[in-house]
C-alpha positions as CSV (number, residue, x, y, z in Angstrom):
1,M,41.0,-10.2,-16.5
2,K,41.1,-6.8,-15.4
3,K,39.1,-6.1,-18.8
4,Y,36.5,-8.6,-17.8
5,L,36.3,-7.3,-14.0
6,S,36.0,-3.7,-15.3
7,H,32.7,-5.0,-17.6
8,V,31.8,-6.8,-14.5
9,V,31.7,-3.7,-12.6
10,F,30.3,-1.5,-15.3
11,A,27.3,-4.0,-15.5
12,L,26.9,-4.3,-12.0
13,L,27.0,-0.4,-11.5
14,L,24.4,0.1,-14.8
15,V,22.0,-2.5,-13.0
16,S,22.1,-0.8,-9.6
17,A,21.4,2.5,-11.3
18,C,18.7,1.5,-13.3
19,Q,17.0,-0.3,-9.7
20,A,17.7,2.9,-7.9
21,Q,15.8,4.7,-10.6
22,Q,13.1,2.8,-10.6
23,I,12.5,2.7,-6.6
24,T,13.0,6.5,-6.5
25,S,10.4,7.4,-9.4
26,P,8.8,10.1,-7.9
27,K,5.3,8.8,-8.7
28,L,3.8,5.7,-10.1
29,I,0.7,6.3,-12.3
30,L,-2.1,3.7,-12.4
31,K,-3.4,2.1,-15.5
32,R,-5.4,-1.2,-16.7
33,D,-2.7,-3.4,-17.7
34,A,-3.5,-4.5,-21.1
35,K,-2.0,-8.3,-20.6
36,T,-4.5,-8.8,-17.5
37,S,-7.0,-6.3,-17.8
38,L,-6.2,-5.7,-14.2
39,Y,-5.1,-2.4,-12.6
40,A,-1.1,-2.0,-12.2
41,Y,1.2,1.1,-11.4
42,F,3.7,2.1,-13.8
43,D,6.9,4.6,-13.4
44,D,7.2,7.4,-15.8
45,Q,9.1,5.3,-18.2
46,G,6.0,3.0,-18.7
47,H,7.3,0.0,-16.8
48,K,4.9,-2.0,-14.8
49,V,6.1,-1.6,-11.0
50,L,2.9,-2.9,-9.2
51,G,0.2,-4.9,-9.8
52,D,-2.4,-7.0,-10.6
53,Y,-5.2,-5.5,-8.4
54,R,-8.7,-6.0,-9.2
55,A,-9.3,-2.3,-7.9
56,A,-7.5,0.5,-7.1
57,Y,-8.4,3.9,-5.7
58,T,-5.3,5.9,-5.9
59,D,-4.5,7.3,-9.4
60,T,-1.3,8.3,-8.4
61,L,0.9,6.5,-5.9
62,T,3.6,9.0,-4.2
63,E,3.7,7.2,-0.9
64,Y,1.1,4.9,-0.4
65,G,-1.9,3.7,-2.2
66,I,-5.4,2.1,-1.6
67,V,-6.3,-1.1,-3.2
68,A,-8.5,-4.4,-3.7
69,D,-5.9,-7.0,-3.3
70,P,-8.2,-9.2,-2.5
71,D,-9.2,-7.1,0.8
72,F,-9.2,-3.2,0.4
73,V,-5.9,-2.5,1.6
74,V,-3.1,0.7,2.0
75,I,0.2,-0.4,0.4
76,D,3.7,1.2,0.4
77,R,5.6,1.9,-3.0
78,T,7.0,-1.7,-2.8
79,G,3.3,-3.1,-3.0
80,K,3.7,-4.3,0.8
81,H,0.4,-4.3,2.7
82,I,0.5,-1.8,5.4
83,Y,-2.8,-1.7,6.6
84,K,-6.2,-3.4,6.1
85,F,-9.2,-0.7,5.5
86,Y,-12.6,-0.7,7.2
87,R,-14.9,-2.2,4.7
88,Y,-18.0,0.4,4.4
89,D,-20.9,-0.1,2.0
90,N,-19.0,-2.8,-0.4
91,G,-16.0,-0.7,-0.5
92,P,-12.9,0.8,1.5
93,D,-13.8,3.3,4.1
94,Y,-14.3,6.7,2.9
95,L,-12.3,9.9,3.7
96,S,-13.7,11.9,6.8
97,E,-11.8,15.1,8.4
98,G,-8.5,13.8,6.8
99,T,-8.9,10.2,8.2
100,Y,-9.6,6.7,7.2
101,R,-10.6,3.8,9.4
102,I,-8.4,0.8,9.6
103,V,-8.6,-2.7,10.9
104,K,-6.1,-4.8,12.6
105,N,-7.1,-8.3,14.9
106,D,-10.6,-7.1,14.4
107,K,-10.4,-3.8,15.9
108,I,-10.5,-0.4,14.3
109,G,-8.3,2.6,14.6
110,F,-7.6,5.8,12.4
111,I,-4.7,6.5,9.8
112,D,-4.1,10.1,8.8
113,S,-5.0,10.4,5.0
114,A,-2.2,12.5,4.0
115,T,0.6,10.4,5.0
116,A,-0.9,7.0,5.9
117,K,0.9,7.1,9.5
118,I,-1.5,5.8,12.4
119,L,-3.2,8.4,14.4
120,I,-5.1,5.9,16.8
121,E,-4.0,2.3,16.8
122,P,-6.8,-0.2,16.3
123,K,-8.4,-1.2,19.7
124,F,-12.1,-0.3,19.4
125,D,-14.8,-2.6,18.8
126,C,-16.8,0.3,17.0
127,A,-15.6,3.4,15.6
128,F,-17.6,5.9,13.5
129,P,-15.7,8.3,11.4
130,F,-14.8,11.5,12.7
131,E,-17.3,14.5,12.5
132,N,-16.9,17.9,13.8
133,G,-13.3,16.9,15.4
134,K,-14.3,13.6,17.1
135,A,-15.5,10.0,16.5
136,K,-17.6,8.0,18.3
137,V,-16.4,4.9,19.6
138,S,-16.8,2.1,22.1
139,F,-14.9,-1.0,23.5
140,K,-17.9,-3.1,24.1
141,C,-20.2,-3.2,21.2
142,K,-22.0,-5.8,18.8
143,T,-23.3,-6.0,15.3
144,V,-27.1,-6.3,15.0
145,K,-28.8,-6.9,11.7
146,S,-31.7,-4.1,11.2
147,F,-34.1,-6.9,10.8
148,P,-33.9,-10.6,10.3
149,G,-32.8,-11.7,6.4
150,D,-31.6,-8.0,6.3
151,E,-28.3,-7.2,4.5
152,H,-27.7,-4.1,6.6
153,S,-26.4,-4.0,10.4
154,T,-26.0,-1.8,13.0
155,W,-23.5,-1.3,16.1
156,V,-25.5,-1.3,19.4
157,S,-23.2,-0.6,22.5
158,D,-24.2,0.8,26.4
159,D,-20.6,2.4,26.4
160,W,-20.0,4.9,23.4
161,F,-17.8,7.9,24.0
162,Y,-16.4,10.4,21.9
163,I,-12.4,10.7,21.1
164,D,-10.3,13.6,19.5
165,K,-7.9,12.9,17.0
166,T,-5.1,12.1,19.3
167,G,-7.2,9.2,20.7
168,K,-8.2,11.3,23.7
169,I,-11.5,10.9,25.4
170,V,-13.1,14.4,25.3
171,A,-17.0,13.4,26.0
172,S,-19.4,10.4,26.9
173,A,-22.0,9.6,24.7
174,K,-24.4,8.7,27.2
């Protein structure tokens, strides 16, 4: 019985060590999965860890990644959706001064591109990317088509103002 118990304990320790190694792998590499033809993240041993995504925008996942699942989202190393990206020009928002725009409950906020930490909670109806250290935002705006039948639209507001990267109002846009 003791011999059997020691084998069980050894097997459990081995499984636990393998799982810990997979979780603590320093980086996950993006590749196209040969079986699914979708994008997936593989550890340094070649094991598929996360996937299957129709698109992925982070080639080496260390802390977070940007994928299409099916919306454009920020994922952590376990594949959990952390934030939904603001959609811009048929893709995820582009990097601007170290920030990305995110969306939660139809409100726009900002995250730090290096850490994926929230800089400014999603609370704006409209928010342009940061430029020269400030972003033009509004709590009251609406989206209107550039002209009838056009796929393009623009934001309209009488209450624009500028914020810094802490969310502090720095100027009126009037």
